[in-house]
N, C-alpha and C positions, 0 to 999 in steps of 0.2 A: 813313402813315409808308413803306409798301411791303417790300419785300424786305429791302434794305439794314437794317434794322433787324435782322432774325436776329441776326448776330456779336455782335453787343451782346448779345441776348437770351441768347443760347448761353453769352457769358464769363461773364453772370450768375448764370448757372444753376447754377453750382459754389457758391457762397459766401452762396446766399440760407437762406432758413428754407421751410420746407416749402411753408409756405401763399403765398409771394412765386414760390417755384421753380412751381407751379402758377396763377400770374397769367403769367410769364412765358409757360407753355408756352398759354396762354390768347390771348395777345396772337398769337406764331406762328399759333395754329390762324385767326387772321381775317387775316391775309395770303394764305391758301389759295393757298401756291404751294406747287410739289413742293422747292422750296428750301428748304425748313424740316422735310424729310425727316431729318436728322440728328439737327438739334434731337430730334426728336422719338424719333427713334431711342436715343439718350441720355437722355431721361425716363422712356423705355419699363425702363432698368435700375434707374430710383428706388426706393430703399424704401416713401418715403411714399405711400398709395395716391392721394389726389387729385392725385399731379404722375402719376401712373403712366394714372392714367383719362384725365386733362384729356390725354396723348399716343394714346389709345386714339380721343379726343372728335378730335384733330387728323386723323389717317389716316382715319376713316371719313371724315371732312367733307371730305379731298382726292378718296376711293375711286377714285384709280387704280390704274393696272399694279404703281409702283413700292412705291403704302401698301398695297396689297394682300401685293407679295411680303416688306417689311419687316412685316408683321402673321403673315403666315406661318413665318416665320423665329422672329419672339420665343414663337412658341407653347409652345416645349419648352424656355426661358432662362425663369420666372419672376426678376421680381426678390427680392434677398437678402427673405427673413421672408414671401416670399408660398406659401404651400402650391400645387402643381402641378396639383392640381385648379381649385384655384378661378383660380387665373391662367387656366388651358385656356379654363374656361366662359365669362370674362370676354373673351378675344381668340378666342374662336368665334364671341360675338357681336357685336362690331367686324367680325368677316369677312363675318358673315352680311348686316349694317348695309350694310356695304362696297362687298359684290357684288352687294346690290339696294337700291341708293337709295330714298327716295323711301316708305319702303313696298311696295315692289311687289315683290309677291307672288314665292317660289321659281317656276320655269318648273313645271312640270306632273312631269314626268320629273323632277326634284328633291323633289318632296312624293311622289307615286305608286309605289305598288308597282311590279316590274318587268311590272306583268299590267294597270298601268291603277287599278287597285283601290286603295282607299287603304291605306299601305304598315302602318299603325298595326293594320288587321285590321278 
């Protein structure tokens, strides 16, 4: 397919049922292109959990500077009907996955206390 399909996917995003909207976002994710960022940004505002979760997955799969910026900007703006605490938890997890792809551990300075000891005690 390629990135040329993205405008068609975004056009159909408005009228589709939640299941179909989530599938459209998944198709966009499989394109693995920053050109999908506007579609993911829009899908993050969707009230259907499966849709915004698919958008989070798409942003994590890109894991670039732009995707991380979209995630960071979205953190304080949950979709309608989603509690701020729940939203922040989902977005924080996506940010961690995007910042540390392939399950790589966080650098020592992010998981250890200032003196090098375990930050949790």
